[in-house]
N, C-alpha and C positions, 0 to 999 in steps of 0.2 A: 561274212558269210554270201554268197550268193542268193539274191530275191530272185525268186523264180515268177514270171507273171503268169497267171491262170490266163490262158486265151483260148479259143477257138481252135488253134493249130496245137496248142497244148495237150486240149483235149483229146484229139485225135492221136495223137502220141500214147495217151494211158490207152485208149483203147486197142491200139496196135498192141501194146505190153499186156492187155488181158487176155488178145486172141494168144500171143505167143507160149501165156503160161499152161496152154493144153499140150506142148511140144516135151517130149522126152527132156527130163532135167533142166526146165525152165517154170516150174509150177512156183507160185507165188509163198511166201513163209504166212503170211497173213492178208485176207479180205475183207476187210470192214464195210458191213451193209450197214447203211443209213448215216447221214450227211449232216446231222444235227448236232451240238454242242458235244456230246459224249463222243458220237462216232469220229467227229473230227480230232478229238484229244486221243481216240486210241489210235489213230492214222499217227499222228506225231510220236505218240510213246511208242509205237511199234517201229516206226521207221528210226528213230534216235536210238535204239537198241542195235541199231545193224542190221533187221529183218525186212527182208523186200517185202513192200506192201502198198496194199490199193486199197482206196475207199469208192464206192458209188452212192449214187442218191440219185432215187426216182424223178426227184423235180431240181429245182433249185436248191443250191447249199443253205440250210437254215430253214428249207418253207414250210416245216412244222411248228413243233411247238417250240423253237430255239430264237424264232423271232418274233414269238408273241408272249414273250413271259411280261413281267413286271419292269425289265432291266436293272434289277438289282444284284448288286453282290455283297451278299450279306451273311453275318452269321446266323441267323434265324433268332431273333429276342424271344419270340414265342415257344421256341423250343425248351426255353429254360423253365416256363412252366411245368414242363413234362420231365424237367431233370434230368434231362438228355444232356448231361454236361459234355459228353465226348463229340459228341454230335456239332455241337454250339464251338467247342475248341476248333475241331476239324475245320469248319467252315471258315471261321476266323481267320484261321492260320492261311487258308486259301484265299480268302478276300486279301491280306496284307501281301502275300507273295505276287499276287496279280498288280497290286498297288506301288507295289516296290520293285519291283525286278522283271515279272515277267508281261504286263501289260501297260506300265504308266501312262501312255499315250490314250488308251480305250476306256480306261478302270479311274472314276476319278470320285474324290470325298463328297458326301454329301450328308448334311446335318438333318437330324428330324426333330420334331417336338412330341413328346407324349405328355399330351394333355391330364392335369388331375384333377381330380373332383371333389376329393376329401385331400383337407388341408395336413391331418397327422398321420394316420394309418395307410392312406394311400402314397402319401409321398416316401414315406418311411419304407415299404413294400416294392412299390417301383424305382424307386432309388437304389436300394439293396440289390434286387435284380439287375439294374441296368451297370451296379458298379463291380457284381461277378462276371457283367458281360465283358467290360472293360478288363478287368483282371486275368480273365480268360485268353483274351486278346495280348494282352503282354508277357504272359509265359508261353508265347506261340515258339519262342525261338527264333525270331525274326525282330529287326527292329519297331518299334511303336509307329505305326502309320497314320493314325487317327487321333486326335484331341481327345483328353479326356470327359467326362461327362460334365455338364453342369447344373445345378438346379437354378430353376429361374421363378421369381414373382410372378403375380399376374401382370406388373408393370413391363417388369422385363419379355415375359413373353407376348405381351402385345406390340412392343416396340419390335420384333423379329418376324412377328406376324400380326399386320395390322387389321387384318380380315377374319381374325379368328374373333368370335362371337364375344362380346363383354362375359357373357354369362354362363359360356360353355364350361370356363374350367378358373380355378384358385390359384394356377400356376402349372409349372410344366417341367418335365426335364427333357434336356437335350442332349441327345448322343448322336454319334456318327456310325454310319455304314456308306458303302458306295454305291455307284450308278456305273451304267454300260450300256452300251449300244450292243446287244443280242447278236444282231443278224451279223455286224461289224466283226464280231469277237468269233464266231463262227467262221465267216470267211477268212479272218485273217489266221487262224489254227491251218484252215486246209491249206493256205498259200505256206504257212511257214513249213508244214508237213512237205510240200511237194518240193520246196527250197532245200530239204534234205532227201530227196529222193523218191518221195512217195509216187505214186500214179494216182491221179484223181479225174474221175468222169461224173458229172452231173448228167439229170436229165438222161440216166440209166439205170433202168429197174430190172432189180430179181426176182425172175420168174418162175426159178427152178432151184433146187438144191441137189446136187449130184451125190450119190450115195454107193459105197460098196453093199454087196449082197448082206453084209452082215448088219447094214445100217449105217455105218460110220459116213460122215461128209467127208468129202473130196473136195468140194470146190463149187461153184455155183452156173446156171445159165442166167445171163443179163441179156438185156435188149437194149440196145442204142432208142432211146424214143423220138430221136431228131431223124432217123434215117429208115427205124424197123429193122434193122442188122440183130440177129442174133448170134451171141460169143459165149462159148463156153471157157469156161474160167476153172482152172486147178488152183488148189491153195491148200496147204497144212493145217491153217487154223482158218475157219469162217468165224466173224463175232459179229452177232447180232446186236446192234444198237438202235433198233426202229421204233422204240419208246414205244406209244399208245398201238402201235401194229406188230410189237412184239409177237403175239401170240398168232399173227397172219403169217408173219414171217418162220416162226418156228414149224408151223404146219406143212412146208415146203418140205420139210426132212423126212414128213411122212411117220413121225415119230409123236408117242401121246404126251412125252415129258416137256418139261418146259416149265416157262415162270406164268402167273395167272397175271393179267394188266387192265385193270378197268380205266375207262378216261372219265375224267372230272374237268367241266369247262370254267375258265376263268376268263373275264372281260373287264379290258379298262377303256375308258373315256380320253379324251385328248381337249382341252381348254384352251383359248389364249393366253401367255403369260399375264398380257396387262386386265385380265377379268379378276383375278385375284392378286391380293397386294399382300406379298408375302416374300420373304429371304431363306426359308428354311423350308422342309419337308414337314408333314403330320403324318402320325400312323395312331389309328383308330381301332378300337375293339368293336365288330359288331356282333349281333346272334348268329352269323354263318361263317366269319371270314376277319381277318383282318384286313382293315381299309387303308393303303395310302394314298397320300396327295404329294406328288416328287414333282420336284420343280426341275423343267429339263429344257434347255437351251430358250427356243422362244414361247413356250408353253407348260400346260401341265399334266402329268398322267394323273389318272383317277383311278384306283380299281385295288383289290379285284373280287369277284365272285368264286363259287364254289359249288358247281351243281350237277348231277349229273348227266352226262349224254349218250344218248345211245341211239344218235344218228350216225351216217356214214362220216369217215373221220378225217376226210381230207380237207373240209370247208367248214369250220364251226364259226359262226357267226352269232356277233351280239343281237340281242331281242331288244322289242321296244321296254319290255318288263326287267331286263337286265338293265339297262341304260336308267331308266326311273329308279333302280335298285339303288345303283352308285349314285346317282345325283341326290337322293333323298336322304342317304346317310352322309353325305359329304354337308349339305345343308343344315343337318343337326348341328353343326359348329362354325358353319361358316355365316359372319354380319350381312353378306350381299349374297343370298341364295343363288343358285344355278338353275338354270331354265335348259330345255332340249335347243334353244336357240343358241347357247353358247356352246355346244359341243360340237366340234368341226372335225373330229374323225374317233374310229372305235377300232379294235381288233378283238379276237377272241383266239384262246388257244387252250390245249386239252392237256391235261398232268396225266402223265404215266403213274396211274396208284397201283401200287403191288399190292395184291391179296395175301393173306397169310399161307403159307406153306409152297410147295411147288408138287408140280404133277409127279406121277408115279414114275419112278425110274429114274428120275432127276440127281444127277451131283450136283451138289450145290454147296457155295461159302458165303453164309450171310456174313457181309463183311461191314454192314450198317443196317442200322432200322430204317434210311432212306434208300438205300437200294440193293439190290441184291447180285449174285453173280451165278451161273448156272450153266450147268452142261447137259440139256436133253438127249443127246447121243452123242459120240465120240465124234472128234473133229469139230464140233459147234459148241461155242459160247455165247450164253447170251446176258446181257446187263439190261436192267430196267429201274425202274426209281429214280431216286435221285434229285439235284436240284441244282442249275445251272452253276451256282460258287462252286461246288465241289467237282465238278466235270473232271479234272485232273486225277484226282484220287478214285473216280469211277474206270477212268481210261487205265490207270494202273493196275488196280487189280483186276480188270479184264483181261490185260494181255498177260499178268502174274499167272492167272488162273490158266488161261490157255497154253501156256509156257510149260505150266508143273513146275519141276524139278530144275527146268532149266532155268527157271527165272531168277534162280540164286546168283549165277553167272550172268546173267543177263538184265541186269536190275535196270529199274525206271531213272533215267536222269533230267527228266521234263520239270523239276522242279528248279533245274540250273539252265535252263533252255528259254531265252526271251523270245519272245514271238517278232515276227517282223515288224517293224516300224519303232520297236522298242529300241535296238541299241543304236549310239548316235543321237539319241532324242532331243540329250540336253544342249549339244552343239547346235542341234537344229533351231531349238527352243532360242539361244542366245543370235542366234542370227535372224531370227524374226521381223526384228524391225527394219531391216534392212531388204529382207525380203519382200514385205510388205509395201516400202517405198518404192521398191522397182516395178511392182505388179498392180502398184495404186488400191492395195487393200489395208483396211482398218482393220484395230484390233480384235474386234468383234470376228473377222471373218479369219484372221490368223488363228483364233483361238477354234474357231470350228473347224479349221484344216489339217490344225494340229491333232486337233481331240480323233478326228477320223482317221488321219494317215501317219501321224508322228514323224520319224526321218524319213520315210517313204516321200514326203511333201516333194522331196528334191525331184522325185518322178513326176508329178504334175507341173513343176515348174518347167522339166524339159519340153514338155508338151506345149506349154504357153511359150516357150521359145519359138517353138515350131510355128505354132500358129498364136500370135498375142491376140486374137478375137477371144480365144479359149480362158482367158483370164479374167474377162466380163461376167457377171451374174447373169442367168436365163432372164429373160425379159417377162415370164409368168411363171416364174420360180426363181424368186432372186436370194433365195437361201443359197442357191448352188450356184457354181461357175462351169462353164462350159466344159472346162479340164475333167471335171467329176464325170460328167456323162461319158465321155469318150474314155475315161480311165477304168470304168465299170466295165467295160467291153474290152479292150486293150490289154488290162492288168489282172482284173477281178473275176472274169469266168462268165460275165451275166452273158446269156444267148439269146435275151427276150426282152421286151419293154416290161412285162412283168416282172423281170428279174431287177429291172433298173428301180422301178417306182417303188416297189415292193418291201427289197431288202439291201441293194446299193446305197439308196437314198431311203429317207420315209415318207415321201411324198404320199402315198398313199392314205395317210394317216394323219400328217402334219398340215395339208390344207384342206379347206370347206371342198373343194373340187376334186379331189383325191389326185392331184396332179395333171386331170384332164386338160386344162388350160395351156399346159406346156407341152402337150404330146407331140404335137407336131415339129417346134424345135428341138426336143429331145430325138424324134425319129430322125431328125436331119442329120444328128451328129452320129449316131448309132449305125446308121444303115452304112453307110461307106466301109466304116471298119467291118462287119460282119458281110460285107456283100450283097446287102438285098437290094432287089431289083423293086421298082413301083409297086407290083402287086404283094408281095413280100411286106412292104414297109404299110401299105393300106392294110392289111388284114392284122398285123401285130398292133396298129393304132386301134381298131375295131375292136380285137379282142381286149384289150385293154380297157374300152368303154364300156364295154358290156359286161365285165367282171365288175367296173366302179359302180355302174348302173344297178346292177344285182344286189350288191353289196348295201347300196342304200337302201333299196327297197326292203330286201331282208332287214335290215335294222328297224323299221316301223312293221314289221309283224310283231305279235304278242307272244309267240311261243317259238320252241324251236322247230318242232313239225314244220311250221307253217314257214318260218324263216329259211331253213333247208329247203324248202321247193323252190321258191324265189331264188336263192342264191344258185340253185343247179340249173338255173335256167341259163345261165353263162356256161360256155364250153371253155376246157380249160386249154390255153395255149398248145402244151404235148401232153394229151392225155395220157393216164396209165393205163396199162392192161390189166382187164381182170383176171384175175390168179386163178391157174387152173385151168387156161383155155389157150389155145390157138390164135386167139383172136388178133386181129391187126391194130397197132397202135392207131387212137383216133375213135375205135369204136364208142367206148362208154367211161365213166369215171370208174376205177377199181379199187381195191385193197391196197395200197402203195408200198409192196415190200421193197425195200430200199432208199425209202423216203424216211429222213430222220428226225427225231422230235425232240429227242433229251435235252432236258431243262424244263424247268417251271411256266406254266400257263401263269401262274401267279406267283405266291411268294416262296 
């Protein structure tokens, strides 16, 4: 398979394909609106069925909820309490498929302790639930990807997690799920779809849907937010995968039908790995949600919350109260309590919560308790709800629904399509020692690179061969080498510093300075590839610094209203257009049709 790079030039070629779609006989089969994990999955599903496909996203890929999740690929242990066995089995099947076949470089096993407070009834109750969890994974039809759960005594529990308070539990059950860099998963899905022929354009906002006199949707009007150009796109099927923005996008069709979606905020905090001594994750039940303490690279991710969000949808932030809530609940089981000074980063995301029923006149197929596919008007398919783990099932259901009877002859094959970086992974893993010796990379560095790029690591080494200095760590962000920054814009579609620090790396929340100390050297690497002049380079640096300062200030505010006001002081680098107007790009933040978000903000 040819692995296509996502470049600024490739984006222009995709925009040209959108322009050509308005010509007679050149309309697209499928236009996907929303570049989150579900939209990216739909694009891959559609193009691998042989359909001409394009996907547009109002901001960067995964810029909504799909880069702000708990970063877990899991079956949903808590759904067993609701007796939703089908949903758990479906999610476990997808989890194991990702680990064993589709994306073994991105999705990695991680174990969790479920602390027990009662020696008899709770151990029996939780043990039975986790045993069922393992059983449902074993009957998925694929080879087992995870170890079987184990019961631990207090001594065994303390050996695995020394910083668990001695009196917090009498023992634990250890079980396995998986973790993933959610933003990289989305980018990898988009790149895989493009490699099979899909057209992909980020920073391209849908501002209108084209309809016939009878109300059928026949395409969309999009705006290239980088230039302000408006483009009419014709498509046989438009699929709306915009998550918490579902209703805003539906409204562009002028129909009263569709799905009802509410936003719920979930936040996470990041603390250094050395701050908590433990070799496994923790899962804790709270009065409002499930709290995870997740080992991740050089730090711990702790979350999440579950609170209503009634503000604008583009920039949810963690408030002071949110952060304190997470710290307080984590401290209930930690022997060395955390403080605000330990928190080096935060993020907040919005879950798209489906409301019961669909609007009048909507044709729908309820395919899961977690997600729904519907058609508010002919030519427009809407999918909403769901979770990161089951993105592929959601994508399959959405394309099946759009195609109707044609789906029987053009069935989905994505269960057999590895994502880019998966093919040849075992070969590159066996070559890793020699690769490390050639470029002076130690084992942790190689693990980091293989986890992020898989077999595409060879493309990074090509950059290092051309420019040996790119093999060295960044001075002010040593977790990354220079080649990763160049690769973000030469192969992964990043157009702005925001894209590099937020989604191609994790510098925004894994360093206390949000990566601002490395901005100058990152800009020096990015500018020549994207053709920036000095003024553009300076403007990009100033825009990211303003964002970082606004996010820090928002996290000190007591509630959502105050935090939102502070966060919105920083202008977006490529602002979205307010819908329903002819305003020029750059006027003010608006409802982002075309901005994807599918995937959970929490669990």
